[in-house]
C-alpha positions as CSV (number, residue, x, y, z in Angstrom):
1,M,76.8,-109.3,-90.4
2,T,78.2,-106.5,-91.9
3,T,79.0,-103.4,-90.0
4,N,80.4,-100.0,-90.6
5,P,82.5,-98.5,-87.5
6,E,84.3,-95.8,-89.2
7,T,83.2,-92.7,-87.2
8,R,84.2,-89.0,-88.2
9,E,83.2,-85.6,-87.2
10,F,81.9,-83.3,-89.5
11,E,79.7,-80.0,-90.0
12,I,76.8,-78.7,-92.3
13,A,76.7,-75.0,-93.1
14,M,73.1,-73.7,-92.3
15,R,71.9,-70.5,-93.8
16,H,72.2,-69.1,-89.7
17,L,74.0,-71.4,-88.1
18,T,76.5,-74.3,-88.3
19,L,75.4,-77.7,-87.2
20,R,77.9,-80.7,-86.1
21,G,78.0,-84.2,-85.6
22,L,79.2,-87.5,-86.2
23,R,78.8,-89.7,-89.3
24,F,79.1,-93.4,-89.4
25,G,79.8,-95.4,-91.8
26,A,79.8,-94.9,-95.9
27,G,77.5,-96.1,-98.3
28,G,74.4,-97.8,-97.9
29,R,71.1,-96.6,-96.4
30,R,71.0,-93.1,-95.9
31,V,69.9,-92.5,-92.3
32,L,69.5,-89.1,-90.4
33,A,69.7,-89.3,-86.8
34,L,68.4,-87.2,-83.9
35,H,69.1,-86.9,-80.1
36,G,67.4,-86.7,-77.4
37,W,67.0,-83.5,-75.0
38,L,70.2,-82.2,-73.4
39,D,72.2,-85.3,-75.2
40,N,73.9,-84.9,-78.8
41,A,75.1,-87.3,-81.3
42,A,77.3,-89.2,-79.1
43,S,73.9,-90.9,-78.3
44,F,74.1,-93.0,-81.3
45,K,77.9,-94.0,-80.6
46,N,77.3,-97.2,-79.2
47,L,74.3,-98.3,-81.9
48,A,75.5,-97.1,-85.0
49,P,78.6,-99.2,-85.7
50,L,76.1,-102.5,-84.9
51,L,73.7,-101.2,-88.2
52,R,74.0,-103.1,-91.0
53,N,75.0,-101.4,-94.5
54,V,74.1,-98.0,-93.5
55,E,75.5,-94.5,-93.7
56,L,74.5,-92.5,-90.6
57,V,74.7,-88.8,-89.9
58,A,73.9,-87.9,-86.3
59,L,73.2,-84.4,-85.7
60,D,73.9,-82.5,-82.6
61,L,70.6,-80.0,-82.9
62,P,70.8,-76.5,-82.6
63,G,72.2,-75.3,-79.0
64,H,73.7,-78.8,-77.6
65,G,77.2,-80.8,-78.1
66,H,79.4,-78.9,-81.1
67,S,76.5,-77.4,-82.9
68,D,76.0,-73.3,-82.9
69,H,73.6,-72.1,-80.3
70,R,70.8,-69.6,-81.1
71,P,71.5,-66.2,-81.3
72,P,71.2,-64.5,-77.4
73,G,67.4,-64.4,-76.4
74,D,66.0,-66.9,-79.1
75,A,64.3,-69.5,-77.7
76,Y,64.2,-73.4,-79.0
77,H,60.8,-73.7,-79.7
78,F,59.9,-77.5,-80.7
79,V,58.9,-76.3,-84.1
80,D,62.0,-74.6,-84.9
81,Y,64.1,-78.2,-84.3
82,V,61.6,-79.6,-87.4
83,A,62.5,-76.4,-89.7
84,I,66.4,-76.9,-89.2
85,V,66.2,-80.7,-89.3
86,V,64.3,-79.9,-92.6
87,E,66.8,-77.8,-94.0
88,A,69.7,-80.2,-92.7
89,A,68.3,-82.9,-95.0
90,D,68.3,-80.5,-97.8
91,T,71.7,-79.6,-97.4
92,L,73.3,-82.6,-97.2
93,G,71.5,-83.5,-100.7
94,W,69.9,-86.6,-99.6
95,D,66.9,-87.3,-102.1
96,R,66.0,-90.4,-99.9
97,F,66.8,-91.5,-96.5
98,S,65.4,-92.4,-93.4
99,F,65.2,-91.0,-90.0
100,L,66.3,-92.7,-86.6
101,G,65.4,-90.8,-83.4
102,H,65.1,-91.1,-79.5
103,S,63.0,-89.1,-77.3
104,L,63.0,-85.4,-78.4
105,G,64.4,-86.6,-81.8
106,A,61.6,-89.2,-82.3
107,G,59.0,-86.3,-81.6
108,I,60.7,-84.3,-84.5
109,A,61.0,-86.8,-86.8
110,C,57.5,-87.8,-86.1
111,I,56.7,-84.2,-87.4
112,A,59.2,-83.8,-90.3
113,A,58.2,-87.2,-91.8
114,P,54.7,-86.2,-93.0
115,M,56.6,-83.0,-94.7
116,L,59.0,-85.0,-96.6
117,A,56.9,-87.5,-97.4
118,E,58.2,-88.4,-100.7
119,R,62.0,-88.6,-99.6
120,V,61.7,-90.3,-96.2
121,E,61.6,-94.0,-96.9
122,K,61.7,-95.7,-92.9
123,L,60.8,-94.1,-89.6
124,A,62.5,-96.0,-86.6
125,L,61.7,-94.2,-83.5
126,I,63.1,-95.0,-79.9
127,E,61.0,-93.7,-76.8
128,G,59.8,-91.5,-78.7
129,L,56.4,-90.2,-80.6
130,G,55.3,-86.7,-80.9
131,P,56.7,-84.1,-78.8
132,S,55.6,-82.8,-75.4
133,V,52.2,-81.3,-75.5
134,A,49.6,-79.1,-73.2
135,P,46.0,-79.0,-73.3
136,D,44.4,-75.5,-73.8
137,H,43.3,-74.9,-70.6
138,A,47.6,-75.2,-69.5
139,A,48.8,-72.8,-72.3
140,P,48.7,-69.6,-70.5
141,E,50.5,-71.1,-67.6
142,R,52.8,-72.5,-69.3
143,L,53.5,-69.5,-70.9
144,L,54.1,-67.9,-67.3
145,Q,56.5,-70.5,-66.3
146,A,58.7,-70.4,-69.4
147,L,58.7,-66.4,-68.6
148,N,59.6,-66.6,-65.4
149,K,62.5,-69.3,-65.9
150,R,63.7,-66.9,-68.4
151,R,64.1,-63.8,-66.1
152,A,65.8,-66.2,-63.4
153,S,68.2,-67.5,-65.6
154,R,69.8,-63.6,-66.2
155,R,71.1,-63.8,-62.8
156,K,72.7,-67.9,-62.8
157,S,76.2,-68.4,-63.5
158,P,76.7,-71.4,-65.2
159,P,77.9,-74.4,-63.4
160,H,81.5,-75.7,-63.7
161,Y,83.0,-79.2,-62.5
162,P,86.9,-80.2,-61.7
163,T,86.9,-82.9,-63.5
164,I,85.2,-85.0,-66.4
165,D,84.7,-87.5,-63.7
166,A,82.7,-85.0,-61.7
167,A,80.4,-84.1,-64.6
168,V,79.6,-87.9,-65.3
169,K,78.7,-88.0,-61.5
170,I,76.0,-85.3,-61.8
171,R,74.8,-86.5,-64.8
172,H,74.6,-90.2,-63.8
173,A,72.7,-89.3,-60.9
174,V,69.4,-87.7,-62.5
175,S,69.5,-90.4,-64.9
176,D,68.8,-94.2,-65.1
177,M,71.7,-94.6,-67.9
178,Q,74.7,-97.0,-67.2
179,P,77.8,-95.1,-66.1
180,E,79.6,-96.0,-69.8
181,S,76.4,-94.6,-71.8
182,V,76.5,-91.4,-69.3
183,Q,80.2,-91.4,-70.1
184,A,80.1,-90.8,-73.8
185,L,77.3,-88.1,-73.6
186,V,79.0,-86.4,-71.3
187,E,82.4,-85.8,-72.7
188,R,81.0,-84.8,-76.1
189,N,79.2,-81.9,-73.9
190,L,81.7,-80.4,-72.3
191,R,84.2,-78.1,-72.8
192,E,87.4,-77.0,-71.0
193,I,87.4,-73.7,-68.9
194,D,89.8,-71.5,-66.2
195,K,87.6,-73.6,-63.5
196,G,87.8,-77.0,-64.9
197,Y,84.7,-78.2,-67.1
198,T,81.8,-76.7,-68.2
199,W,78.4,-77.8,-70.5
200,R,78.2,-76.7,-73.7
201,T,74.5,-77.0,-74.1
202,D,72.7,-73.3,-74.2
203,P,71.5,-72.5,-71.2
204,Q,68.1,-71.5,-72.9
205,L,67.6,-75.0,-73.2
206,R,66.4,-75.3,-70.0
207,M,64.3,-72.5,-69.9
208,G,60.8,-74.2,-71.5
209,S,58.9,-73.5,-74.4
210,L,56.4,-70.7,-74.8
211,L,54.0,-72.9,-76.3
212,Y,53.1,-76.1,-76.5
213,F,51.3,-78.1,-79.1
214,T,47.8,-79.6,-78.1
215,E,47.4,-83.4,-78.3
216,S,44.9,-83.5,-81.5
217,Q,47.6,-81.7,-83.2
218,V,50.3,-84.1,-82.8
219,R,47.7,-87.0,-83.5
220,A,46.8,-84.7,-87.1
221,F,50.7,-85.3,-87.9
222,L,50.9,-88.8,-86.7
223,Q,47.9,-89.1,-89.1
224,R,50.1,-88.0,-92.3
225,I,53.0,-90.8,-91.5
226,T,52.4,-93.0,-94.4
227,V,56.0,-94.5,-94.4
228,P,56.4,-97.7,-92.2
229,T,57.1,-96.8,-88.8
230,L,59.2,-98.7,-85.8
231,L,58.7,-98.0,-82.1
232,V,61.6,-99.2,-79.9
233,R,60.4,-98.9,-76.2
234,G,62.0,-99.6,-73.4
235,N,60.5,-101.9,-70.5
236,H,61.6,-100.0,-67.8
237,S,60.5,-96.7,-69.0
238,A,58.0,-94.9,-67.3
239,I,56.9,-92.6,-70.6
240,F,54.6,-94.9,-72.5
241,N,52.9,-96.3,-69.7
242,Q,51.0,-92.8,-70.2
243,E,47.7,-93.2,-72.0
244,K,48.0,-90.7,-74.3
245,F,50.7,-93.1,-75.8
246,A,48.0,-95.7,-76.8
247,T,46.1,-93.2,-78.6
248,R,49.1,-91.9,-80.4
249,C,50.3,-95.5,-81.3
250,A,46.9,-96.3,-82.6
251,A,47.1,-93.0,-85.1
252,V,50.2,-94.1,-87.1
253,T,48.6,-96.9,-89.5
254,G,50.6,-100.3,-89.7
255,I,53.1,-98.9,-86.9
256,E,55.7,-101.7,-85.5
257,I,56.2,-102.1,-81.8
258,V,59.0,-103.7,-80.0
259,D,59.4,-103.8,-76.3
260,L,63.2,-104.6,-75.5
261,P,64.7,-104.8,-71.8
262,G,65.8,-101.0,-70.6
263,G,65.5,-98.0,-69.6
264,H,64.6,-94.4,-71.7
265,H,68.3,-94.8,-73.1
266,L,68.1,-98.1,-73.9
267,H,70.0,-97.8,-77.4
268,L,73.1,-96.6,-75.5
269,D,72.6,-99.5,-72.7
270,H,71.6,-102.1,-74.6
271,A,73.0,-101.5,-78.4
272,E,73.0,-105.0,-79.3
273,S,69.0,-105.9,-78.8
274,V,68.0,-102.0,-80.1
275,A,70.4,-103.1,-83.3
276,A,68.9,-105.9,-84.2
277,A,65.2,-104.9,-83.9
278,V,66.2,-102.0,-86.1
279,N,68.4,-103.9,-88.6
280,A,65.6,-106.3,-89.1
281,F,63.1,-102.9,-89.6
282,Y,65.6,-101.7,-92.2
283,D,66.1,-104.7,-94.0
């Protein structure tokens, strides 16, 4: 197997902010990789070197990792991520490329791919198929919850940790990942302060969206996906036990589904098996 282990930092100057991330390999299939909520580009640190003949650009999404935050007071709506990813693809100058997305990043890729139908070659998804939704009747309550969180956040100070290991333990306690996988994400997501370390992520990310798609809207986008699509699921993850995801899978014509050992972050914990599935799909 020919792999490209070379890793380097990069940045893209957008119109309103700067995105940063990690670039793996050179030459071969161009792949734009999108991580999950509160993660960062290091989400693909274990997987990318195992992919064959691939040049992979893993973004830190706005408000995550080393990328810029949105201006104070701006929210992080899901559709804004889609717009920024489309702009990033334009700025990279890629006329043809494939997506690789995990969780939130998979949801973004599902909506962006039909918008870039003439440019996207393949769509590889890990533990995600479309964005989170809210039913029509729940919209007022979800909006109220989001507004209340914003009010409460004004009175909160950002958390701090005396050491990197302390931050790793906090993240590990609320995840199903192996400690080594947590370490990779946390190290990229910390900045040093007088009291030790604090998160780079924008606290606004935890406020919740003011408005969500409905399930029927998501299916309308999924039905417009025309490129070959792979969905990798972890057999210990609870996400795809939900009934709605069976309907979503049925909405994507010709979707290939691969179930592998692991939880929600199986691409970090079990990179070899995920790489085998993605390589076979890309080839």
